[in-house]
ZAMARGU-4260 file (C-alpha; in steps of 0.2 Angstrom, whole numbers, plus 5000, padded with zeros to 4 digits):
<rodrens>
0) 4936/4981/5279 | 4933/4983/5260 | 4942/4998/5252 | 4931/5012/5246 | 4930/5011/5226
5) 4938/5025/5217 | 4930/5034/5202 | 4943/5034/5189 | 4944/5030/5170 | 4952/5013/5174
10) 4939/5008/5187 | 4925/5013/5175 | 4933/5003/5161 | 4934/4988/5172 | 4915/4988/5174
15) 4914/4982/5156 | 4903/4989/5141 | 4887/4982/5146 | 4887/4989/5164 | 4893/5006/5158
20) 4880/5006/5144 | 4866/5003/5157 | 4872/5016/5168 | 4873/5029/5154 | 4856/5025/5148
25) 4849/5026/5165 | 4857/5043/5168 | 4852/5050/5151 | 4834/5045/5154 | 4832/5058/5168
30) 4845/5071/5163 | 4842/5080/5147 | 4859/5089/5146 | 4868/5073/5148 | 4857/5064/5135
35) 4862/5078/5122 | 4880/5074/5126 | 4877/5056/5124 | 4868/5058/5107 | 4882/5069/5101
40) 4895/5056/5105 | 4884/5043/5096 | 4883/5054/5081 | 4902/5056/5081 | 4903/5038/5075
45) 4895/5044/5059 | 4907/5058/5056 | 4908/5077/5059 | 4893/5080/5048 | 4881/5070/5060
50) 4888/5079/5076 | 4886/5096/5067 | 4868/5092/5062 | 4863/5089/5081 | 4873/5105/5086
55) 4866/5116/5073 | 4848/5111/5078 | 4852/5116/5096 | 4860/5132/5090 | 4846/5137/5079
60) 4833/5134/5093 | 4844/5145/5105 | 4845/5159/5092 | 4826/5159/5090 | 4821/5157/5108
65) 4812/5173/5116 | 4804/5166/5132 | 4811/5172/5149 | 4819/5158/5159 | 4812/5157/5176
70) 4824/5156/5191 | 4819/5138/5195 | 4824/5133/5177 | 4841/5142/5178 | 4851/5126/5183
75) 4844/5115/5169 | 4846/5129/5156 | 4864/5131/5162 | 4867/5113/5161 | 4860/5112/5144
80) 4871/5126/5137 | 4886/5118/5146 | 4882/5101/5137 | 4881/5110/5120 | 4898/5118/5123
85) 4906/5102/5128 | 4899/5093/5113 | 4907/5106/5102 | 4923/5106/5111 | 4925/5087/5112
90) 4915/5077/5099 | 4915/5090/5085 | 4932/5096/5088 | 4940/5079/5087 | 4932/5076/5070
95) 4933/5093/5062 | 4942/5108/5072 | 4936/5121/5059 | 4918/5116/5061 | 4920/5116/5079
100) 4927/5134/5079 | 4913/5140/5068 | 4900/5132/5080 | 4909/5139/5096 | 4908/5157/5088
105) 4890/5155/5084 | 4886/5149/5101 | 4896/5164/5109 | 4886/5176/5097 | 4870/5171/5106
110) 4876/5179/5122 | 4867/5195/5121 | 4850/5187/5117 | 4852/5174/5131 | 4857/5187/5144
115) 4840/5196/5140 | 4831/5180/5144 | 4838/5176/5161 | 4843/5184/5177 | 4861/5179/5178
120) 4866/5188/5194 | 4875/5172/5200 | 4886/5173/5184 | 4883/5154/5181 | 4877/5157/5163
125) 4892/5169/5160 | 4903/5155/5166 | 4897/5144/5152 | 4901/5157/5139 | 4918/5160/5146
130) 4921/5141/5145 | 4916/5142/5126 | 4929/5156/5124 | 4942/5146/5132 | 4938/5131/5121
135) 4942/5141/5106 | 4961/5142/5109 | 4964/5123/5109 | 4952/5121/5094 | 4961/5134/5085
140) 4978/5126/5089 | 4972/5110/5079 | 4967/5120/5064 | 4978/5122/5048 | 4985/5139/5044
145) 4972/5141/5030 | 4958/5137/5042 | 4964/5148/5056 | 4966/5162/5044 | 4948/5160/5039
150) 4943/5163/5057 | 4946/5181/5055 | 4931/5185/5045 | 4920/5173/5055 | 4925/5182/5071
155) 4921/5199/5065 | 4905/5194/5057 | 4899/5185/5073 | 4906/5197/5086 | 4912/5213/5078
160) 4900/5225/5086 | 4897/5216/5102 | 4899/5227/5117 | 4900/5214/5130 | 4919/5212/5129
165) 4919/5195/5122 | 4927/5200/5105 | 4943/5204/5113 | 4943/5189/5124 | 4940/5178/5108
170) 4955/5187/5100 | 4966/5183/5115 | 4962/5164/5112 | 4965/5164/5093 | 4979/5176/5090
175) 4993/5164/5096 | 4988/5151/5083 | 4987/5163/5068 | 5001/5163/5055 | 5010/5180/5053
180) 5002/5185/5037 | 4985/5182/5045 | 4990/5193/5060 | 4996/5207/5049 | 4980/5206/5039
185) 4969/5207/5054 | 4979/5221/5062 | 4977/5231/5046 | 4958/5228/5046 | 4957/5233/5064
190) 4967/5249/5061 | 4956/5254/5047 | 4940/5251/5058 | 4947/5261/5072 | 4951/5276/5061
195) 4934/5276/5053 | 4925/5274/5069 | 4936/5287/5078 | 4931/5300/5064 | 4913/5295/5065
200) 4913/5298/5084 | 4921/5315/5084 | 4905/5324/5089 | 4902/5312/5104 | 4919/5316/5110
205) 4917/5334/5108 | 4901/5334/5118 | 4911/5328/5133 | 4898/5315/5138 | 4902/5297/5141
210) 4899/5284/5128 | 4905/5266/5123 | 4916/5264/5108 | 4921/5248/5099 | 4938/5256/5096
215) 4942/5250/5114 | 4940/5232/5110 | 4948/5234/5093 | 4963/5242/5100 | 4965/5228/5113
220) 4964/5216/5099 | 4978/5224/5090 | 4988/5223/5106 | 4985/5204/5107 | 4991/5203/5089
225) 5006/5213/5093 | 5010/5202/5108 | 5008/5186/5098 | 5021/5193/5086 | 5033/5198/5100
230) 5031/5217/5096 | 5031/5225/5113 | 5035/5242/5106 | 5019/5241/5096 | 5009/5235/5112
235) 5016/5251/5121 | 5012/5262/5106 | 4994/5256/5106 | 4993/5259/5125 | 4998/5277/5123
240) 4983/5279/5111 | 4971/5276/5125 | 4965/5290/5136 | 4977/5292/5151 | 4964/5286/5163
245) 4961/5270/5153 | 4979/5265/5151 | 4984/5248/5159 | 5001/5255/5165 | 5003/5241/5177
250) 5001/5228/5163 | 5013/5237/5152 | 5026/5238/5167 | 5024/5219/5170 | 5027/5216/5151
255) 5042/5227/5151 | 5050/5219/5167 | 5047/5202/5159 | 5057/5208/5144 | 5071/5214/5154
260) 5067/5233/5152 | 5066/5237/5170 | 5070/5255/5169 | 5056/5258/5157 | 5045/5247/5168
265) 5048/5258/5183 | 5041/5273/5174 | 5026/5264/5169 | 5022/5257/5186 | 5023/5274/5194
270) 5012/5282/5180 | 4997/5290/5187 | 5003/5290/5205 | 4999/5278/5219 | 4983/5267/5216
275) 4969/5268/5228 | 4967/5254/5240 | 4951/5244/5238 | 4947/5227/5244 | 4933/5214/5241
280) 4919/5215/5254 | 4922/5200/5265 | 4930/5194/5281 | 4929/5175/5278 | 4948/5173/5280
285) 4952/5172/5261 | 4967/5183/5256 | 4957/5196/5246 | 4968/5211/5248 | 4981/5206/5235
290) 4968/5210/5222 | 4968/5229/5227 | 4976/5240/5214 | 4987/5248/5227 | 4994/5231/5233
295) 4996/5225/5215 | 5006/5241/5211 | 5017/5240/5226 | 5021/5222/5223 | 5026/5225/5205
300) 5036/5241/5209 | 5046/5232/5222 | 5050/5218/5210 | 5055/5231/5197 | 5066/5240/5210
305) 5074/5223/5215 | 5078/5220/5197 | 5087/5237/5196 | 5097/5232/5211 | 5088/5244/5223
310) 5084/5230/5236 | 5082/5242/5251 | 5070/5253/5242 | 5060/5238/5237 | 5059/5232/5255
315) 5055/5250/5261 | 5041/5251/5249 | 5033/5235/5254 | 5033/5239/5272 | 5026/5256/5269
320) 5011/5249/5259 | 5009/5235/5272 | 5007/5248/5285 | 4993/5256/5275 | 4984/5241/5268
325) 4988/5226/5280 | 4989/5216/5264 | 4996/5199/5268 | 5004/5197/5251 | 5015/5212/5254
330) 5021/5204/5271 | 5025/5188/5262 | 5035/5196/5249 | 5044/5207/5262 | 5048/5191/5273
335) 5054/5181/5257 | 5067/5195/5253 | 5074/5195/5271 | 5090/5185/5276 | 5087/5169/5286
340) 5081/5172/5304 | 5077/5190/5301 | 5060/5185/5295 | 5054/5180/5313 | 5057/5198/5320
345) 5049/5206/5305 | 5034/5195/5306 | 5031/5200/5324 | 5033/5218/5320 | 5020/5216/5307
350) 5008/5208/5320 | 5011/5223/5331 | 5007/5235/5317 | 4991/5226/5313 | 4986/5225/5331
355) 4988/5244/5333 | 4980/5248/5316 | 4966/5261/5315 | 4955/5250/5305 | 4949/5235/5315
360) 4941/5227/5299 | 4958/5227/5290 | 4967/5220/5305 | 4954/5206/5307 | 4955/5202/5288
365) 4974/5201/5290 | 4975/5189/5304 | 4961/5178/5297 | 4971/5177/5281 | 4988/5174/5288
370) 4981/5164/5298 | 4982/5169/5316 | 4965/5166/5323 | 4971/5170/5341 | 4976/5187/5336
375) 4960/5189/5325 | 4950/5185/5341 | 4960/5198/5350 | 4955/5211/5337 | 4936/5206/5339
380) 4937/5208/5358 | 4947/5224/5358 | 4935/5232/5345 | 4919/5224/5351 | 4909/5239/5347
385) 4914/5240/5329 | 4905/5224/5323 | 4888/5227/5314 | 4875/5214/5312 | 4872/5221/5295
390) 4887/5211/5290 | 4876/5196/5291 | 4884/5188/5275 | 4902/5188/5282 | 4901/5187/5301
395) 4893/5170/5304 | 4907/5160/5296 | 4920/5170/5306 | 4911/5167/5323 | 4910/5149/5318
400) 4928/5148/5315 | 4933/5157/5331 | 4921/5149/5343 | 4933/5134/5348 | 4949/5145/5351
405) 4940/5160/5357 | 4922/5158/5363 | 4922/5176/5369 | 4926/5183/5352 | 4912/5172/5344
410) 4900/5177/5357 | 4903/5196/5353 | 4900/5192/5335 | 4884/5182/5337 | 4877/5195/5349
415) 4880/5208/5335 | 4871/5198/5323 | 4856/5194/5334 | 4854/5211/5341 | 4853/5218/5323
420) 4840/5206/5318 | 4829/5209/5333 | 4832/5228/5333 | 4825/5229/5315 | 4812/5216/5318
425) 4818/5206/5303 | 4805/5192/5305 | 4811/5183/5290 | 4828/5181/5299 | 4821/5175/5315
430) 4827/5157/5311 | 4844/5164/5310 | 4842/5174/5326 | 4836/5158/5335 | 4852/5149/5329
435) 4863/5163/5335 | 4855/5163/5353 | 4857/5144/5353 | 4876/5146/5349 | 4877/5159/5363
440) 4869/5147/5376 | 4881/5134/5370 | 4896/5146/5372 | 4890/5154/5388 | 4900/5145/5401
445) 4917/5147/5392 | 4913/5165/5387 | 4908/5171/5404 | 4924/5164/5412 | 4936/5169/5398
450) 4952/5178/5405 | 4951/5192/5393 | 4933/5196/5396 | 4930/5215/5397 | 4922/5220/5413
455) 4909/5230/5405 | 4903/5215/5394 | 4886/5208/5401 | 4886/5190/5406 | 4876/5178/5396
460) 4862/5178/5409 | 4862/5197/5409 | 4861/5197/5390 | 4847/5185/5390 | 4837/5196/5402
465) 4841/5211/5392 | 4834/5202/5376 | 4818/5198/5386 | 4816/5215/5392 | 4819/5224/5375
470) 4811/5211/5363 | 4799/5201/5374 | 4785/5205/5363 | 4793/5197/5347 | 4783/5181/5349
475) 4788/5174/5332 | 4806/5174/5338 | 4803/5167/5355 | 4792/5153/5348 | 4807/5148/5338
480) 4819/5149/5353 | 4807/5138/5364 | 4803/5126/5350 | 4785/5129/5349 | 4786/5132/5331
485) 4800/5127/5318 | 4806/5136/5303 | 4820/5133/5291 | 4832/5147/5291 | 4832/5156/5274
490) 4847/5153/5263 | 4854/5169/5258 | 4857/5172/5239 | 4873/5180/5234 | 4878/5187/5217
495) 4894/5182/5208 | 4900/5199/5206 | 4909/5207/5221 | 4905/5224/5229 | 4920/5235/5231
500) 4923/5247/5246 | 4937/5260/5247 | 4948/5261/5262
</rodrens>
């Protein structure tokens, strides 16, 4: 049997220039974004000026545009923006890093106008701007000291009053590549801006109302400059200037720990008390609880205690927060710190803790993430009344994952989903409902004979009879079930940004 060809630089070069040229021309004829990249590459043979001319034309058009970008054109628009950023970061940067940095800044400065023209709930357009910001660091690293120093004025002109948070992110990329004199100059300029703006906003602060101030970003930029210069004390001093509720005490604690100043780090990690435990909405088995502020604080505080020689206190803290949050990362850290063979007993104790936890969702999330699908299935069965079909965006993949090891657990979840759709007569979701019933039919034999089947759970035949009795008049649903009509199940649209729920 012939080997499947691999797509690599070497295999492509082996095709030869004529064949590669034909493939590129064919793709460019139907892909506008790719065509622009090819044109930029061709222009690069004539020098930086030729590439810059093509890029400037596109930047000018982007700055002038006012029309709203419809949803069906979003992908092409994103690809076009991505191709523009790639051309700047590759073709132009290779020829002239200073010119590339200038164009990247000009592109980043278009973000506010672009966001007004498109619904970017998916975050894909924001991702392109994040890529442009990330590209600034490598480009700045290739610039001379004089060229890098000249970036300061360009950055403040392009983004100095941008409220989207991109200014400080740009500074984070650029500051490590600035000469000390330029960092000092920029810090002095920012300090003066902060003092002037702070005085101008006295009335707003006195009113007690909430308002946005550029001083927040400018202060973060000063901290980036201080970190680039290795001045941690200045970073801390600037942090103390912030309102107490806005201080990144965990970030400061981590920096102090890395600097070997564990005693000070302990004070900072405990500042403000115990953080609230919040987790990303989702039960798909991904370890999401480690993003919780409470978990981050516990992990860091335990690490600091260990550095101070307080190993038992660190372990006690991890276990206590584990009992509250069921965060897998806390258990991993706890087990890692134990002597050999003690970890098995501790792991079993953690499983018992999760099985008896008051929050079944937290327990299910824990076992899916560990992973122990058998124990996750036990949680589903034990707390069968806790699952809601309103969680349609997270339960189907869990049911699909558990159906082989525990048809009973999958049955419970599929029933919750199906019952919710029919109870609310969500006709647009009848396609999904029909799929869930088909899954229940498929799992029926194994589910009905499961050893751990609760006595009060209706059999599949009884469940189907109940559906007919309660929802027999929902002809649209039954037509799909019986194959008299067909309908593609709607694809749910989900945004990029997570929803947070407190626990």
